[in-house]
C-alpha positions in Angstrom: -12.9 -11.3 46.1 -10.3 -9.2 44.3 -7.7 -12.0 44.8 -10.2 -14.5 43.3 -10.7 -12.4 40.2 -6.9 -12.0 39.8 -6.3 -15.7 40.0 -9.2 -16.3 37.5 -7.6 -13.8 35.0 -4.2 -15.3 35.3 -5.7 -18.8 34.8 -7.4 -17.7 31.6 -4.2 -16.1 30.3 -2.1 -19.2 30.9 -4.9 -21.4 29.4 -5.1 -19.4 26.2 -1.3 -19.3 26.0 -1.0 -23.0 26.5 -3.7 -23.7 23.8 -1.9 -21.5 21.3 1.4 -23.3 22.1 -0.2 -26.7 21.6 -1.6 -25.6 18.3 1.9 -24.4 17.1 3.9 -27.5 18.1 4.8 -28.1 14.4 6.1 -25.6 11.9 3.9 -24.7 9.0 4.5 -23.0 5.7 3.0 -19.5 5.2 2.9 -17.9 1.8 4.4 -14.4 1.8 3.8 -12.2 -1.3 4.8 -8.5 -1.7 5.1 -6.0 -4.6 7.2 -2.9 -4.8 6.2 -0.5 -7.6 7.1 2.9 -9.0 4.5 4.7 -11.2 5.8 7.6 -13.3 3.6 9.6 -15.6 1.5 12.7 -16.4 -0.3 14.8 -13.8 -3.0 17.3 -14.5 -5.5 19.2 -12.4 -8.0 19.6 -15.3 -7.3 23.3 -15.9 -4.0 25.1 -16.3 -2.0 22.8 -14.0 0.0 20.0 -15.7 3.3 18.2 -15.0 4.5 14.8 -13.8 3.8 12.6 -10.8 5.6 9.6 -9.2 3.8 7.1 -7.0 5.9 4.8 -5.0 4.1 2.0 -3.1 5.1 -1.1 -1.1 2.3 -3.7 -0.6 1.9 -6.9 1.3 -0.7 -9.6 0.5 -3.1 -11.1 3.0 -2.2 -14.8 3.0 -2.3 -16.3 -0.5 -5.4 -14.4 -1.6 -5.8 -11.4 -4.0 -6.2 -8.7 -1.3 -3.2 -6.6 -0.2 -2.4 -3.4 1.8 0.5 -1.1 2.3 1.8 2.5 2.3 2.5 4.8 -0.6 3.8 8.3 -1.4 3.1 10.5 -4.4 5.4 13.4 -5.4 5.9 15.5 -8.5 5.6 18.9 -10.0 3.0 21.0 -11.7 5.4 22.6 -14.2 2.9 25.1 -15.5 2.2 26.4 -12.0 5.7 26.0 -10.7 4.5 24.0 -7.8 5.9 20.8 -6.2 3.5 18.4 -4.5 3.7 15.4 -2.3 1.1 13.1 -0.6 1.4 10.1 1.7 -1.3 7.6 2.6 -2.4 4.0 3.4 -3.9 1.8 0.7 -5.6 -1.5 0.2 -6.4 -3.3 -3.1 -7.2 -6.3 -5.2 -4.9 -8.0 -7.7 -6.2 -10.7 -10.1 -4.7 -12.5 -13.1 -7.0 -12.2 -16.2 -7.4 -15.8 -17.3 -4.4 -17.2 -19.3 -3.6 -14.0 -21.0 -0.6 -13.1 -18.8 -2.3 -9.8 -18.0 -3.5 -8.7 -14.6 -6.1 -6.3 -13.1 -5.1 -4.2 -10.1 -7.7 -2.2 -8.2 -6.4 0.1 -5.4 -7.8 2.7 -3.1 -5.2 4.9 -1.4 -6.4 7.0 1.5 -4.2 10.1 1.5 -3.8 11.4 5.1 -1.2 14.1 4.7 0.5 16.2 2.0 0.8 19.6 0.5 2.3 21.8 -2.2 5.3 24.1 -2.3 5.4 27.3 -4.5 8.8 27.3 -6.1 9.0 31.2 -6.3 8.4 31.8 -2.6 9.1 28.3 -1.0 5.7 28.7 0.6 4.2 25.4 1.8 0.5 24.9 1.7 -1.0 21.9 3.5 -3.7 19.9 1.8 -6.8 18.3 3.1 -7.1 14.4 3.1 -8.1 12.9 -0.2 -9.0 9.6 -1.9 -6.7 8.2 -4.5 -8.4 5.3 -6.4 -6.5 3.5 -9.1 -7.0 0.9 -11.8 -4.1 -0.8 -13.5 -3.7 -3.3 -16.3 -0.4 -5.2 -15.9 1.8 -6.7 -18.6 4.4 -9.4 -18.0 8.0 -8.3 -18.5 10.3 -10.8 -16.7 9.9 -13.5 -14.1 9.9 -11.1 -11.1 9.1 -7.9 -13.0 6.2 -6.5 -14.9 4.8 -3.2 -16.0 1.4 -1.7 -15.8 -0.6 1.2 -17.2 -2.3 3.0 -14.4 -5.2 5.5 -14.2 -5.4 7.1 -10.8 -7.2 10.4 -9.9 -6.6 12.2 -6.6 -10.1 13.2 -5.4 -10.0 16.0 -2.8 -13.4 17.6 -2.2 -12.2 20.2 0.3 -9.9 23.2 -0.1 -8.2 23.6 3.3 -6.9 27.1 2.5 -10.3 28.7 1.5 -12.6 26.4 3.5 -14.7 25.7 0.4 -16.1 22.3 -0.5 -15.0 21.9 -4.1 -12.6 19.8 -6.2 -10.2 22.5 -7.2 -7.3 20.7 -5.4 -7.9 17.4 -7.2 -5.8 16.1 -10.0 -5.3 13.2 -12.3 -2.4 10.8 -12.8 -1.9 8.6 -15.9 1.3 6.6 -15.5 3.4 3.6 -16.4 4.5 1.4 -13.5 7.4 -0.9 -13.0 6.6 -3.6 -10.4 8.9 -6.0 -8.6 7.1 -9.0 -7.3 8.4 -11.2 -4.5 6.9 -14.6 -3.7 8.2 -17.0 -1.0 7.1 -19.5 1.7 8.0 -18.5 5.3 8.2 -21.1 8.0 5.9 -20.3 10.9 7.3 -21.5 14.3 6.1 -21.4 17.9 6.9 -18.2 19.6 9.5 -19.8 21.9 11.4 -21.6 19.1 14.5 -19.7 18.0 16.0 -22.2 15.6 15.5 -22.0 11.9 14.4 -25.1 10.0 16.0 -25.1 6.5 14.6 -27.0 3.6 15.5 -30.7 3.8 16.2 -30.6 7.5 14.1 -32.1 10.3 13.8 -31.1 13.9 
C-alpha cells in the first residue's frame, strides 16, 4: 500500500511538471517595473522632538499593474533630543497616474518590524515596538527616468516597549521630498530548462 501511494505521488509530480513545461514551450515577455526612492525631510514627534528623517525604499511592481511591494529603512536624528533613530520594515502600495497631468498618486503602507533609538550622550540603545508607517505622496515629473514627490508619512506606534504603556508617545511624523528612479523593462520568460538568452530580433 505504501509503495502504491509513493508511485501515485511521483506520478502526480511528473504530470504537473510536464504540464508546466508544455505551457512554457515558447518564451513570453513579462513587464518588470521597479522604483528606488530616497525621501529626505522634517521629522517631529509632536512635542519637543524635531529633526530630520531619511526613508530609503526599493519597490517591485506586481506585473504591469499599479500594486507594488518592497523593503524600506528609515533613519535620522531628533536634534532637540540628541537621539538617532532607525526603522526597517516591509511595505506594499498603490501607484497611479493622475489623468494627463503628469502627476501621480502614491499610497504606501510600511509595516515596521524592527528599529530603535540611540541616545548620543550615553550611546544607550533603546529598542522600539513594531509600528505602522502609512504614506501618501504626490509625484511630479523631473526627467524620463526620474521624478520627485512630496510625501506625508507618520510613524504610528501605539505601544511603548520601555514602559509597557499603550500610548503614542513613540510615534512621529515625516514630511519629506523624495527623489525617485524608475526602471521599466520587458523580461523574457523562458522554460526552466532553457539556458540560452533570446535577444531582440533573434529567433530560436
